[in-house]
Structures are given as structure tokens and as C-alpha cells.
Full PDB file with SEQRES, HELIX, SHEET, SSBOND, CRYST1, ORIGX, SCALE, CONECT and MASTER records, all heavy atoms in Angstrom:
SEQRES   1 A   44  MET LEU GLN PHE GLY PHE LEU HIS ALA GLY ILE VAL VAL          
SEQRES   2 A   44  LEU ASN GLY LEU THR HIS SER TYR LYS ILE GLU ASN GLY          
SEQRES   3 A   44  LYS VAL TYR LYS GLY LYS VAL VAL ILE GLU ASN THR ALA          
SEQRES   4 A   44  ASN ALA PRO ARG VAL                                          
SHEET    1 AA1 2 ILE A  11  VAL A  13  0                                        
SHEET    2 AA1 2 ILE A  35  ASN A  37 -1                                        
CRYST1    1.000    1.000    1.000  90.00  90.00  90.00 P 1           1          
ORIGX1      1.000000  0.000000  0.000000        0.00000                         
ORIGX2      0.000000  1.000000  0.000000        0.00000                         
ORIGX3      0.000000  0.000000  1.000000        0.00000                         
SCALE1      1.000000  0.000000  0.000000        0.00000                         
SCALE2      0.000000  1.000000  0.000000        0.00000                         
SCALE3      0.000000  0.000000  1.000000        0.00000                         
ATOM      1  N   MET A   1     -11.692   7.498 -16.964  1.00  0.00           N  
ATOM      2  CA  MET A   1     -11.469   8.070 -15.632  1.00  0.00           C  
ATOM      3  C   MET A   1     -11.878   6.923 -14.581  1.00  0.00           C  
ATOM      4  O   MET A   1     -12.861   6.170 -14.823  1.00  0.00           O  
ATOM      5  CB  MET A   1     -12.474   9.177 -15.393  1.00  0.00           C  
ATOM      6  CG  MET A   1     -12.449   9.676 -14.033  1.00  0.00           C  
ATOM      7  SD  MET A   1     -13.634  11.010 -13.747  1.00  0.00           S  
ATOM      8  CE  MET A   1     -12.727  12.411 -14.412  1.00  0.00           C  
ATOM      9  N   LEU A   2     -11.069   6.782 -13.698  1.00  0.00           N  
ATOM     10  CA  LEU A   2     -11.208   5.778 -12.616  1.00  0.00           C  
ATOM     11  C   LEU A   2     -12.071   6.248 -11.446  1.00  0.00           C  
ATOM     12  O   LEU A   2     -11.956   7.442 -11.081  1.00  0.00           O  
ATOM     13  CB  LEU A   2      -9.949   5.329 -12.063  1.00  0.00           C  
ATOM     14  CG  LEU A   2      -8.904   4.628 -13.061  1.00  0.00           C  
ATOM     15  CD1 LEU A   2      -7.609   4.360 -12.431  1.00  0.00           C  
ATOM     16  CD2 LEU A   2      -9.459   3.392 -13.554  1.00  0.00           C  
ATOM     17  N   GLN A   3     -13.008   5.445 -10.831  1.00  0.00           N  
ATOM     18  CA  GLN A   3     -13.790   5.813  -9.765  1.00  0.00           C  
ATOM     19  C   GLN A   3     -13.459   4.941  -8.627  1.00  0.00           C  
ATOM     20  O   GLN A   3     -13.181   3.703  -8.696  1.00  0.00           O  
ATOM     21  CB  GLN A   3     -15.278   5.636 -10.078  1.00  0.00           C  
ATOM     22  CG  GLN A   3     -15.739   6.612 -11.115  1.00  0.00           C  
ATOM     23  CD  GLN A   3     -17.224   6.429 -11.277  1.00  0.00           C  
ATOM     24  OE1 GLN A   3     -17.791   5.567 -10.833  1.00  0.00           O  
ATOM     25  NE2 GLN A   3     -17.790   7.479 -11.965  1.00  0.00           N  
ATOM     26  N   PHE A   4     -13.179   5.486  -7.481  1.00  0.00           N  
ATOM     27  CA  PHE A   4     -12.778   4.829  -6.219  1.00  0.00           C  
ATOM     28  C   PHE A   4     -13.810   4.903  -5.183  1.00  0.00           C  
ATOM     29  O   PHE A   4     -13.495   5.052  -3.972  1.00  0.00           O  
ATOM     30  CB  PHE A   4     -11.409   5.342  -5.732  1.00  0.00           C  
ATOM     31  CG  PHE A   4     -10.342   5.141  -6.750  1.00  0.00           C  
ATOM     32  CD1 PHE A   4      -9.825   6.065  -7.526  1.00  0.00           C  
ATOM     33  CD2 PHE A   4      -9.734   3.789  -6.837  1.00  0.00           C  
ATOM     34  CE1 PHE A   4      -8.854   5.774  -8.544  1.00  0.00           C  
ATOM     35  CE2 PHE A   4      -8.727   3.485  -7.716  1.00  0.00           C  
ATOM     36  CZ  PHE A   4      -8.231   4.534  -8.541  1.00  0.00           C  
ATOM     37  N   GLY A   5     -15.103   4.809  -5.440  1.00  0.00           N  
ATOM     38  CA  GLY A   5     -16.118   4.873  -4.458  1.00  0.00           C  
ATOM     39  C   GLY A   5     -16.254   3.759  -3.577  1.00  0.00           C  
ATOM     40  O   GLY A   5     -16.792   3.969  -2.429  1.00  0.00           O  
ATOM     41  N   PHE A   6     -15.469   2.699  -3.760  1.00  0.00           N  
ATOM     42  CA  PHE A   6     -15.478   1.491  -2.851  1.00  0.00           C  
ATOM     43  C   PHE A   6     -14.455   1.668  -1.756  1.00  0.00           C  
ATOM     44  O   PHE A   6     -14.422   0.923  -0.828  1.00  0.00           O  
ATOM     45  CB  PHE A   6     -15.268   0.267  -3.640  1.00  0.00           C  
ATOM     46  CG  PHE A   6     -13.924   0.292  -4.434  1.00  0.00           C  
ATOM     47  CD1 PHE A   6     -12.779  -0.233  -3.866  1.00  0.00           C  
ATOM     48  CD2 PHE A   6     -13.920   0.686  -5.687  1.00  0.00           C  
ATOM     49  CE1 PHE A   6     -11.611  -0.272  -4.448  1.00  0.00           C  
ATOM     50  CE2 PHE A   6     -12.652   0.787  -6.360  1.00  0.00           C  
ATOM     51  CZ  PHE A   6     -11.495   0.205  -5.678  1.00  0.00           C  
ATOM     52  N   LEU A   7     -13.564   2.722  -1.857  1.00  0.00           N  
ATOM     53  CA  LEU A   7     -12.575   2.793  -0.893  1.00  0.00           C  
ATOM     54  C   LEU A   7     -13.041   3.460   0.352  1.00  0.00           C  
ATOM     55  O   LEU A   7     -13.783   4.349   0.362  1.00  0.00           O  
ATOM     56  CB  LEU A   7     -11.309   3.681  -1.498  1.00  0.00           C  
ATOM     57  CG  LEU A   7     -10.680   3.087  -2.648  1.00  0.00           C  
ATOM     58  CD1 LEU A   7      -9.631   4.042  -3.167  1.00  0.00           C  
ATOM     59  CD2 LEU A   7     -10.004   1.774  -2.290  1.00  0.00           C  
ATOM     60  N   HIS A   8     -12.630   2.948   1.587  1.00  0.00           N  
ATOM     61  CA  HIS A   8     -12.961   3.570   2.859  1.00  0.00           C  
ATOM     62  C   HIS A   8     -11.670   3.491   3.649  1.00  0.00           C  
ATOM     63  O   HIS A   8     -11.233   2.380   4.076  1.00  0.00           O  
ATOM     64  CB  HIS A   8     -14.100   2.871   3.481  1.00  0.00           C  
ATOM     65  CG  HIS A   8     -14.526   3.402   4.785  1.00  0.00           C  
ATOM     66  ND1 HIS A   8     -15.155   4.603   4.879  1.00  0.00           N  
ATOM     67  CD2 HIS A   8     -14.385   2.969   6.007  1.00  0.00           C  
ATOM     68  CE1 HIS A   8     -15.368   4.877   6.114  1.00  0.00           C  
ATOM     69  NE2 HIS A   8     -14.936   3.793   6.841  1.00  0.00           N  
ATOM     70  N   ALA A   9     -11.153   4.672   4.081  1.00  0.00           N  
ATOM     71  CA  ALA A   9      -9.739   4.673   4.633  1.00  0.00           C  
ATOM     72  C   ALA A   9      -9.862   4.213   6.112  1.00  0.00           C  
ATOM     73  O   ALA A   9      -9.032   3.379   6.559  1.00  0.00           O  
ATOM     74  CB  ALA A   9      -9.205   6.064   4.577  1.00  0.00           C  
ATOM     75  N   GLY A  10     -10.697   4.723   6.992  1.00  0.00           N  
ATOM     76  CA  GLY A  10     -10.677   4.472   8.384  1.00  0.00           C  
ATOM     77  C   GLY A  10      -9.455   5.091   9.014  1.00  0.00           C  
ATOM     78  O   GLY A  10      -9.085   4.600  10.138  1.00  0.00           O  
ATOM     79  N   ILE A  11      -8.966   6.085   8.573  1.00  0.00           N  
ATOM     80  CA  ILE A  11      -7.747   6.849   9.063  1.00  0.00           C  
ATOM     81  C   ILE A  11      -8.190   8.213   9.414  1.00  0.00           C  
ATOM     82  O   ILE A  11      -8.842   8.987   8.721  1.00  0.00           O  
ATOM     83  CB  ILE A  11      -6.583   6.927   8.024  1.00  0.00           C  
ATOM     84  CG1 ILE A  11      -6.177   5.501   7.599  1.00  0.00           C  
ATOM     85  CG2 ILE A  11      -5.468   7.726   8.618  1.00  0.00           C  
ATOM     86  CD1 ILE A  11      -5.508   4.708   8.661  1.00  0.00           C  
ATOM     87  N   VAL A  12      -7.727   8.667  10.653  1.00  0.00           N  
ATOM     88  CA  VAL A  12      -8.018  10.039  11.191  1.00  0.00           C  
ATOM     89  C   VAL A  12      -6.749  10.738  11.513  1.00  0.00           C  
ATOM     90  O   VAL A  12      -5.805  10.201  12.032  1.00  0.00           O  
ATOM     91  CB  VAL A  12      -8.858   9.864  12.463  1.00  0.00           C  
ATOM     92  CG1 VAL A  12      -9.151  11.334  13.009  1.00  0.00           C  
ATOM     93  CG2 VAL A  12     -10.200   9.205  12.168  1.00  0.00           C  
ATOM     94  N   VAL A  13      -6.574  11.921  11.003  1.00  0.00           N  
ATOM     95  CA  VAL A  13      -5.392  12.732  11.291  1.00  0.00           C  
ATOM     96  C   VAL A  13      -5.740  13.408  12.625  1.00  0.00           C  
ATOM     97  O   VAL A  13      -6.599  14.236  12.783  1.00  0.00           O  
ATOM     98  CB  VAL A  13      -5.161  13.854  10.242  1.00  0.00           C  
ATOM     99  CG1 VAL A  13      -3.955  14.751  10.580  1.00  0.00           C  
ATOM    100  CG2 VAL A  13      -4.986  13.204   8.884  1.00  0.00           C  
ATOM    101  N   LEU A  14      -4.909  13.169  13.634  1.00  0.00           N  
ATOM    102  CA  LEU A  14      -5.107  13.685  14.947  1.00  0.00           C  
ATOM    103  C   LEU A  14      -4.551  15.047  15.194  1.00  0.00           C  
ATOM    104  O   LEU A  14      -5.167  15.803  16.099  1.00  0.00           O  
ATOM    105  CB  LEU A  14      -4.506  12.677  16.003  1.00  0.00           C  
ATOM    106  CG  LEU A  14      -5.102  11.252  15.957  1.00  0.00           C  
ATOM    107  CD1 LEU A  14      -4.232  10.434  16.958  1.00  0.00           C  
ATOM    108  CD2 LEU A  14      -6.525  11.243  16.317  1.00  0.00           C  
ATOM    109  N   ASN A  15      -3.609  15.543  14.595  1.00  0.00           N  
ATOM    110  CA  ASN A  15      -2.903  16.785  14.962  1.00  0.00           C  
ATOM    111  C   ASN A  15      -3.169  17.854  13.806  1.00  0.00           C  
ATOM    112  O   ASN A  15      -2.439  18.884  13.867  1.00  0.00           O  
ATOM    113  CB  ASN A  15      -1.467  16.651  15.274  1.00  0.00           C  
ATOM    114  CG  ASN A  15      -0.735  16.124  14.137  1.00  0.00           C  
ATOM    115  OD1 ASN A  15      -1.166  15.574  13.301  1.00  0.00           O  
ATOM    116  ND2 ASN A  15       0.610  16.381  14.157  1.00  0.00           N  
ATOM    117  N   GLY A  16      -4.026  17.530  12.952  1.00  0.00           N  
ATOM    118  CA  GLY A  16      -4.396  18.640  11.932  1.00  0.00           C  
ATOM    119  C   GLY A  16      -3.262  18.623  10.776  1.00  0.00           C  
ATOM    120  O   GLY A  16      -2.163  18.099  10.954  1.00  0.00           O  
ATOM    121  N   LEU A  17      -3.655  19.109   9.618  1.00  0.00           N  
ATOM    122  CA  LEU A  17      -2.773  19.141   8.470  1.00  0.00           C  
ATOM    123  C   LEU A  17      -2.001  20.446   8.228  1.00  0.00           C  
ATOM    124  O   LEU A  17      -1.139  20.516   7.465  1.00  0.00           O  
ATOM    125  CB  LEU A  17      -3.486  18.749   7.174  1.00  0.00           C  
ATOM    126  CG  LEU A  17      -4.044  17.363   7.157  1.00  0.00           C  
ATOM    127  CD1 LEU A  17      -4.855  17.107   5.941  1.00  0.00           C  
ATOM    128  CD2 LEU A  17      -2.908  16.335   7.207  1.00  0.00           C  
ATOM    129  N   THR A  18      -2.454  21.551   8.905  1.00  0.00           N  
ATOM    130  CA  THR A  18      -1.860  22.820   8.792  1.00  0.00           C  
ATOM    131  C   THR A  18      -1.049  23.127   9.983  1.00  0.00           C  
ATOM    132  O   THR A  18      -1.590  23.212  11.194  1.00  0.00           O  
ATOM    133  CB  THR A  18      -2.948  23.947   8.511  1.00  0.00           C  
ATOM    134  OG1 THR A  18      -3.704  23.541   7.355  1.00  0.00           O  
ATOM    135  CG2 THR A  18      -2.258  25.297   8.355  1.00  0.00           C  
ATOM    136  N   HIS A  19       0.209  23.364   9.824  1.00  0.00           N  
ATOM    137  CA  HIS A  19       1.141  23.799  10.885  1.00  0.00           C  
ATOM    138  C   HIS A  19       1.981  25.024  10.421  1.00  0.00           C  
ATOM    139  O   HIS A  19       2.528  24.966   9.325  1.00  0.00           O  
ATOM    140  CB  HIS A  19       2.053  22.665  11.293  1.00  0.00           C  
ATOM    141  CG  HIS A  19       1.360  21.383  11.764  1.00  0.00           C  
ATOM    142  ND1 HIS A  19       1.392  21.075  13.106  1.00  0.00           N  
ATOM    143  CD2 HIS A  19       0.702  20.524  11.053  1.00  0.00           C  
ATOM    144  CE1 HIS A  19       0.655  19.976  13.160  1.00  0.00           C  
ATOM    145  NE2 HIS A  19       0.243  19.592  11.966  1.00  0.00           N  
ATOM    146  N   SER A  20       1.916  26.073  11.127  1.00  0.00           N  
ATOM    147  CA  SER A  20       2.577  27.338  10.768  1.00  0.00           C  
ATOM    148  C   SER A  20       3.663  27.636  11.799  1.00  0.00           C  
ATOM    149  O   SER A  20       3.490  27.607  12.945  1.00  0.00           O  
ATOM    150  CB  SER A  20       1.596  28.486  10.622  1.00  0.00           C  
ATOM    151  OG  SER A  20       0.619  28.319   9.731  1.00  0.00           O  
ATOM    152  N   TYR A  21       4.956  27.844  11.214  1.00  0.00           N  
ATOM    153  CA  TYR A  21       6.041  28.147  12.091  1.00  0.00           C  
ATOM    154  C   TYR A  21       6.907  29.272  11.445  1.00  0.00           C  
ATOM    155  O   TYR A  21       6.932  29.246  10.240  1.00  0.00           O  
ATOM    156  CB  TYR A  21       6.991  26.882  12.245  1.00  0.00           C  
ATOM    157  CG  TYR A  21       6.254  25.698  12.948  1.00  0.00           C  
ATOM    158  CD1 TYR A  21       5.654  24.725  12.169  1.00  0.00           C  
ATOM    159  CD2 TYR A  21       6.146  25.620  14.350  1.00  0.00           C  
ATOM    160  CE1 TYR A  21       4.979  23.622  12.745  1.00  0.00           C  
ATOM    161  CE2 TYR A  21       5.463  24.503  14.890  1.00  0.00           C  
ATOM    162  CZ  TYR A  21       4.889  23.650  14.116  1.00  0.00           C  
ATOM    163  OH  TYR A  21       4.241  22.556  14.702  1.00  0.00           O  
ATOM    164  N   LYS A  22       7.561  30.052  12.254  1.00  0.00           N  
ATOM    165  CA  LYS A  22       8.464  31.058  11.775  1.00  0.00           C  
ATOM    166  C   LYS A  22       9.851  30.443  11.868  1.00  0.00           C  
ATOM    167  O   LYS A  22      10.439  30.163  12.828  1.00  0.00           O  
ATOM    168  CB  LYS A  22       8.397  32.369  12.658  1.00  0.00           C  
ATOM    169  CG  LYS A  22       9.212  33.392  12.045  1.00  0.00           C  
ATOM    170  CD  LYS A  22       8.995  34.764  12.735  1.00  0.00           C  
ATOM    171  CE  LYS A  22       9.761  35.904  12.081  1.00  0.00           C  
ATOM    172  NZ  LYS A  22       9.516  37.132  12.779  1.00  0.00           N  
ATOM    173  N   ILE A  23      10.398  30.230  10.719  1.00  0.00           N  
ATOM    174  CA  ILE A  23      11.774  29.555  10.550  1.00  0.00           C  
ATOM    175  C   ILE A  23      12.763  30.513  10.014  1.00  0.00           C  
ATOM    176  O   ILE A  23      12.487  31.261   8.984  1.00  0.00           O  
ATOM    177  CB  ILE A  23      11.644  28.293   9.734  1.00  0.00           C  
ATOM    178  CG1 ILE A  23      10.562  27.342  10.194  1.00  0.00           C  
ATOM    179  CG2 ILE A  23      12.947  27.522   9.572  1.00  0.00           C  
ATOM    180  CD1 ILE A  23      10.837  26.815  11.511  1.00  0.00           C  
ATOM    181  N   GLU A  24      13.975  30.510  10.457  1.00  0.00           N  
ATOM    182  CA  GLU A  24      15.083  31.401   9.918  1.00  0.00           C  
ATOM    183  C   GLU A  24      15.549  30.833   8.538  1.00  0.00           C  
ATOM    184  O   GLU A  24      15.418  29.629   8.366  1.00  0.00           O  
ATOM    185  CB  GLU A  24      16.232  31.408  10.843  1.00  0.00           C  
ATOM    186  CG  GLU A  24      15.978  31.996  12.077  1.00  0.00           C  
ATOM    187  CD  GLU A  24      17.205  32.115  13.092  1.00  0.00           C  
ATOM    188  OE1 GLU A  24      18.337  32.107  12.571  1.00  0.00           O  
ATOM    189  OE2 GLU A  24      17.089  31.952  14.264  1.00  0.00           O  
ATOM    190  N   ASN A  25      16.000  31.638   7.635  1.00  0.00           N  
ATOM    191  CA  ASN A  25      16.481  31.259   6.368  1.00  0.00           C  
ATOM    192  C   ASN A  25      17.629  30.302   6.549  1.00  0.00           C  
ATOM    193  O   ASN A  25      18.474  30.366   7.365  1.00  0.00           O  
ATOM    194  CB  ASN A  25      17.003  32.467   5.585  1.00  0.00           C  
ATOM    195  CG  ASN A  25      15.896  33.396   5.120  1.00  0.00           C  
ATOM    196  OD1 ASN A  25      14.692  32.982   5.103  1.00  0.00           O  
ATOM    197  ND2 ASN A  25      16.239  34.612   4.771  1.00  0.00           N  
ATOM    198  N   GLY A  26      17.506  29.212   5.704  1.00  0.00           N  
ATOM    199  CA  GLY A  26      18.477  28.145   5.737  1.00  0.00           C  
ATOM    200  C   GLY A  26      18.385  27.088   6.751  1.00  0.00           C  
ATOM    201  O   GLY A  26      19.221  26.147   6.867  1.00  0.00           O  
ATOM    202  N   LYS A  27      17.404  27.225   7.629  1.00  0.00           N  
ATOM    203  CA  LYS A  27      17.162  26.214   8.660  1.00  0.00           C  
ATOM    204  C   LYS A  27      16.252  25.231   8.231  1.00  0.00           C  
ATOM    205  O   LYS A  27      15.432  25.360   7.329  1.00  0.00           O  
ATOM    206  CB  LYS A  27      16.632  26.895   9.904  1.00  0.00           C  
ATOM    207  CG  LYS A  27      17.522  27.933  10.556  1.00  0.00           C  
ATOM    208  CD  LYS A  27      18.742  27.243  11.095  1.00  0.00           C  
ATOM    209  CE  LYS A  27      19.674  28.283  11.813  1.00  0.00           C  
ATOM    210  NZ  LYS A  27      20.863  27.837  12.402  1.00  0.00           N  
ATOM    211  N   VAL A  28      16.271  24.010   8.775  1.00  0.00           N  
ATOM    212  CA  VAL A  28      15.395  22.930   8.459  1.00  0.00           C  
ATOM    213  C   VAL A  28      14.487  22.630   9.678  1.00  0.00           C  
ATOM    214  O   VAL A  28      14.978  22.555  10.745  1.00  0.00           O  
ATOM    215  CB  VAL A  28      16.289  21.593   8.072  1.00  0.00           C  
ATOM    216  CG1 VAL A  28      15.275  20.451   7.832  1.00  0.00           C  
ATOM    217  CG2 VAL A  28      17.069  21.931   6.864  1.00  0.00           C  
ATOM    218  N   TYR A  29      13.204  22.382   9.416  1.00  0.00           N  
ATOM    219  CA  TYR A  29      12.261  22.018  10.458  1.00  0.00           C  
ATOM    220  C   TYR A  29      11.590  20.766  10.112  1.00  0.00           C  
ATOM    221  O   TYR A  29      11.284  20.470   8.957  1.00  0.00           O  
ATOM    222  CB  TYR A  29      11.208  23.168  10.503  1.00  0.00           C  
ATOM    223  CG  TYR A  29      10.241  22.812  11.786  1.00  0.00           C  
ATOM    224  CD1 TYR A  29      10.604  23.210  13.028  1.00  0.00           C  
ATOM    225  CD2 TYR A  29       9.077  22.173  11.451  1.00  0.00           C  
ATOM    226  CE1 TYR A  29       9.776  22.890  14.021  1.00  0.00           C  
ATOM    227  CE2 TYR A  29       8.243  21.912  12.566  1.00  0.00           C  
ATOM    228  CZ  TYR A  29       8.521  22.240  13.810  1.00  0.00           C  
ATOM    229  OH  TYR A  29       7.750  21.993  14.878  1.00  0.00           O  
ATOM    230  N   LYS A  30      11.615  19.789  11.006  1.00  0.00           N  
ATOM    231  CA  LYS A  30      11.060  18.530  10.836  1.00  0.00           C  
ATOM    232  C   LYS A  30       9.961  18.309  11.770  1.00  0.00           C  
ATOM    233  O   LYS A  30       9.953  18.764  12.907  1.00  0.00           O  
ATOM    234  CB  LYS A  30      12.065  17.427  10.990  1.00  0.00           C  
ATOM    235  CG  LYS A  30      13.207  17.397  10.079  1.00  0.00           C  
ATOM    236  CD  LYS A  30      14.180  16.274  10.273  1.00  0.00           C  
ATOM    237  CE  LYS A  30      15.321  16.306   9.330  1.00  0.00           C  
ATOM    238  NZ  LYS A  30      16.207  15.159   9.496  1.00  0.00           N  
ATOM    239  N   GLY A  31       8.856  17.611  11.313  1.00  0.00           N  
ATOM    240  CA  GLY A  31       7.731  17.349  12.150  1.00  0.00           C  
ATOM    241  C   GLY A  31       7.064  16.089  11.845  1.00  0.00           C  
ATOM    242  O   GLY A  31       7.573  15.330  10.986  1.00  0.00           O  
ATOM    243  N   LYS A  32       5.886  15.777  12.461  1.00  0.00           N  
ATOM    244  CA  LYS A  32       5.222  14.571  12.263  1.00  0.00           C  
ATOM    245  C   LYS A  32       3.745  14.831  12.092  1.00  0.00           C  
ATOM    246  O   LYS A  32       3.181  15.799  12.626  1.00  0.00           O  
ATOM    247  CB  LYS A  32       5.355  13.637  13.450  1.00  0.00           C  
ATOM    248  CG  LYS A  32       6.794  13.246  13.618  1.00  0.00           C  
ATOM    249  CD  LYS A  32       6.866  12.282  14.864  1.00  0.00           C  
ATOM    250  CE  LYS A  32       8.283  11.840  15.132  1.00  0.00           C  
ATOM    251  NZ  LYS A  32       8.486  10.983  16.261  1.00  0.00           N  
ATOM    252  N   VAL A  33       3.075  14.044  11.260  1.00  0.00           N  
ATOM    253  CA  VAL A  33       1.590  14.014  11.182  1.00  0.00           C  
ATOM    254  C   VAL A  33       1.198  12.807  11.856  1.00  0.00           C  
ATOM    255  O   VAL A  33       1.640  11.694  11.509  1.00  0.00           O  
ATOM    256  CB  VAL A  33       1.199  14.025   9.709  1.00  0.00           C  
ATOM    257  CG1 VAL A  33      -0.409  13.883   9.608  1.00  0.00           C  
ATOM    258  CG2 VAL A  33       1.691  15.226   8.967  1.00  0.00           C  
ATOM    259  N   VAL A  34       0.349  12.939  12.947  1.00  0.00           N  
ATOM    260  CA  VAL A  34      -0.081  11.877  13.714  1.00  0.00           C  
ATOM    261  C   VAL A  34      -1.421  11.388  13.241  1.00  0.00           C  
ATOM    262  O   VAL A  34      -2.400  12.100  13.034  1.00  0.00           O  
ATOM    263  CB  VAL A  34      -0.228  12.248  15.219  1.00  0.00           C  
ATOM    264  CG1 VAL A  34      -0.663  11.177  16.136  1.00  0.00           C  
ATOM    265  CG2 VAL A  34       1.127  12.860  15.760  1.00  0.00           C  
ATOM    266  N   ILE A  35      -1.509  10.013  12.934  1.00  0.00           N  
ATOM    267  CA  ILE A  35      -2.766   9.500  12.363  1.00  0.00           C  
ATOM    268  C   ILE A  35      -3.132   8.285  13.240  1.00  0.00           C  
ATOM    269  O   ILE A  35      -2.370   7.729  14.025  1.00  0.00           O  
ATOM    270  CB  ILE A  35      -2.543   8.940  10.897  1.00  0.00           C  
ATOM    271  CG1 ILE A  35      -1.541   7.966  10.801  1.00  0.00           C  
ATOM    272  CG2 ILE A  35      -2.276  10.217  10.010  1.00  0.00           C  
ATOM    273  CD1 ILE A  35      -1.371   7.263   9.435  1.00  0.00           C  
ATOM    274  N   GLU A  36      -4.421   7.973  13.172  1.00  0.00           N  
ATOM    275  CA  GLU A  36      -5.001   6.791  13.931  1.00  0.00           C  
ATOM    276  C   GLU A  36      -5.868   5.997  12.949  1.00  0.00           C  
ATOM    277  O   GLU A  36      -6.622   6.601  12.157  1.00  0.00           O  
ATOM    278  CB  GLU A  36      -5.777   7.246  15.045  1.00  0.00           C  
ATOM    279  CG  GLU A  36      -6.494   6.151  15.880  1.00  0.00           C  
ATOM    280  CD  GLU A  36      -7.388   6.689  16.930  1.00  0.00           C  
ATOM    281  OE1 GLU A  36      -7.366   7.939  17.181  1.00  0.00           O  
ATOM    282  OE2 GLU A  36      -8.102   5.867  17.649  1.00  0.00           O  
ATOM    283  N   ASN A  37      -5.721   4.667  12.977  1.00  0.00           N  
ATOM    284  CA  ASN A  37      -6.497   3.760  12.263  1.00  0.00           C  
ATOM    285  C   ASN A  37      -7.689   3.455  13.087  1.00  0.00           C  
ATOM    286  O   ASN A  37      -7.661   2.853  14.171  1.00  0.00           O  
ATOM    287  CB  ASN A  37      -5.739   2.410  11.949  1.00  0.00           C  
ATOM    288  CG  ASN A  37      -6.546   1.432  11.195  1.00  0.00           C  
ATOM    289  OD1 ASN A  37      -7.662   1.758  10.853  1.00  0.00           O  
ATOM    290  ND2 ASN A  37      -5.994   0.351  10.843  1.00  0.00           N  
ATOM    291  N   THR A  38      -8.930   4.013  12.567  1.00  0.00           N  
ATOM    292  CA  THR A  38     -10.156   3.728  13.351  1.00  0.00           C  
ATOM    293  C   THR A  38     -10.900   2.510  12.905  1.00  0.00           C  
ATOM    294  O   THR A  38     -11.858   2.141  13.473  1.00  0.00           O  
ATOM    295  CB  THR A  38     -11.095   4.895  13.164  1.00  0.00           C  
ATOM    296  OG1 THR A  38     -11.435   5.113  11.762  1.00  0.00           O  
ATOM    297  CG2 THR A  38     -10.422   6.168  13.656  1.00  0.00           C  
ATOM    298  N   ALA A  39     -10.301   1.706  11.952  1.00  0.00           N  
ATOM    299  CA  ALA A  39     -10.924   0.524  11.517  1.00  0.00           C  
ATOM    300  C   ALA A  39     -10.462  -0.689  12.333  1.00  0.00           C  
ATOM    301  O   ALA A  39      -9.566  -0.524  13.176  1.00  0.00           O  
ATOM    302  CB  ALA A  39     -10.570   0.236  10.020  1.00  0.00           C  
ATOM    303  N   ASN A  40     -11.159  -1.767  12.124  1.00  0.00           N  
ATOM    304  CA  ASN A  40     -10.728  -2.996  12.889  1.00  0.00           C  
ATOM    305  C   ASN A  40      -9.615  -3.755  12.189  1.00  0.00           C  
ATOM    306  O   ASN A  40      -9.163  -4.773  12.695  1.00  0.00           O  
ATOM    307  CB  ASN A  40     -11.966  -3.881  13.053  1.00  0.00           C  
ATOM    308  CG  ASN A  40     -12.938  -3.293  14.055  1.00  0.00           C  
ATOM    309  OD1 ASN A  40     -12.613  -2.626  14.905  1.00  0.00           O  
ATOM    310  ND2 ASN A  40     -14.274  -3.506  13.777  1.00  0.00           N  
ATOM    311  N   ALA A  41      -9.301  -3.365  10.970  1.00  0.00           N  
ATOM    312  CA  ALA A  41      -8.300  -4.168  10.108  1.00  0.00           C  
ATOM    313  C   ALA A  41      -7.111  -3.167   9.882  1.00  0.00           C  
ATOM    314  O   ALA A  41      -7.365  -2.024   9.774  1.00  0.00           O  
ATOM    315  CB  ALA A  41      -8.922  -4.686   8.860  1.00  0.00           C  
ATOM    316  N   PRO A  42      -5.942  -3.757   9.570  1.00  0.00           N  
ATOM    317  CA  PRO A  42      -4.837  -2.891   9.117  1.00  0.00           C  
ATOM    318  C   PRO A  42      -5.154  -2.242   7.823  1.00  0.00           C  
ATOM    319  O   PRO A  42      -5.875  -2.770   6.927  1.00  0.00           O  
ATOM    320  CB  PRO A  42      -3.764  -3.938   8.925  1.00  0.00           C  
ATOM    321  CG  PRO A  42      -4.122  -5.162   9.645  1.00  0.00           C  
ATOM    322  CD  PRO A  42      -5.655  -5.171   9.638  1.00  0.00           C  
ATOM    323  N   ARG A  43      -4.607  -1.044   7.678  1.00  0.00           N  
ATOM    324  CA  ARG A  43      -4.738  -0.250   6.384  1.00  0.00           C  
ATOM    325  C   ARG A  43      -3.377  -0.135   5.790  1.00  0.00           C  
ATOM    326  O   ARG A  43      -2.348   0.160   6.434  1.00  0.00           O  
ATOM    327  CB  ARG A  43      -5.398   1.057   6.684  1.00  0.00           C  
ATOM    328  CG  ARG A  43      -6.788   1.147   7.174  1.00  0.00           C  
ATOM    329  CD  ARG A  43      -7.750   0.445   6.240  1.00  0.00           C  
ATOM    330  NE  ARG A  43      -8.986   0.306   6.806  1.00  0.00           N  
ATOM    331  CZ  ARG A  43     -10.128  -0.172   6.239  1.00  0.00           C  
ATOM    332  NH1 ARG A  43     -10.014  -0.576   5.109  1.00  0.00           N  
ATOM    333  NH2 ARG A  43     -11.200  -0.252   6.927  1.00  0.00           N  
ATOM    334  N   VAL A  44      -3.269  -0.266   4.461  1.00  0.00           N  
ATOM    335  CA  VAL A  44      -2.020  -0.228   3.747  1.00  0.00           C  
ATOM    336  C   VAL A  44      -2.028   0.976   2.897  1.00  0.00           C  
ATOM    337  O   VAL A  44      -3.016   1.451   2.280  1.00  0.00           O  
ATOM    338  CB  VAL A  44      -1.763  -1.398   2.945  1.00  0.00           C  
ATOM    339  CG1 VAL A  44      -0.461  -1.389   2.206  1.00  0.00           C  
ATOM    340  CG2 VAL A  44      -1.912  -2.604   3.723  1.00  0.00           C  
TER     341      VAL A  44                                                      
MASTER        0    0    0    0    2    0    0    6  340    1    0    4          
END                                                                             
């Protein structure tokens, strides 16, 4: 088993992870998850 205790993301989800919409059958809905890097360095 691998342990990843050394990882620290520094990423915050700004608009929440749960979005509920009423969509008609056969339709496609597209959206975005907005995130922010709160660290001082780029995250990959």
C-alpha cells in the first residue's frame, strides 16, 4: 500500500462539487468546476 502523506495540493474548489439541475431526456448539460491555486508555486 502506498502512502501519500507528503502531498499538499494547495487547490481550493470555489464553486462546490455538487450541482443539481433538471435536464430533459436526451439533452446534454456542460459545466465547469472553478478552482484556485492557493500555493505560491504551480501545481501539476
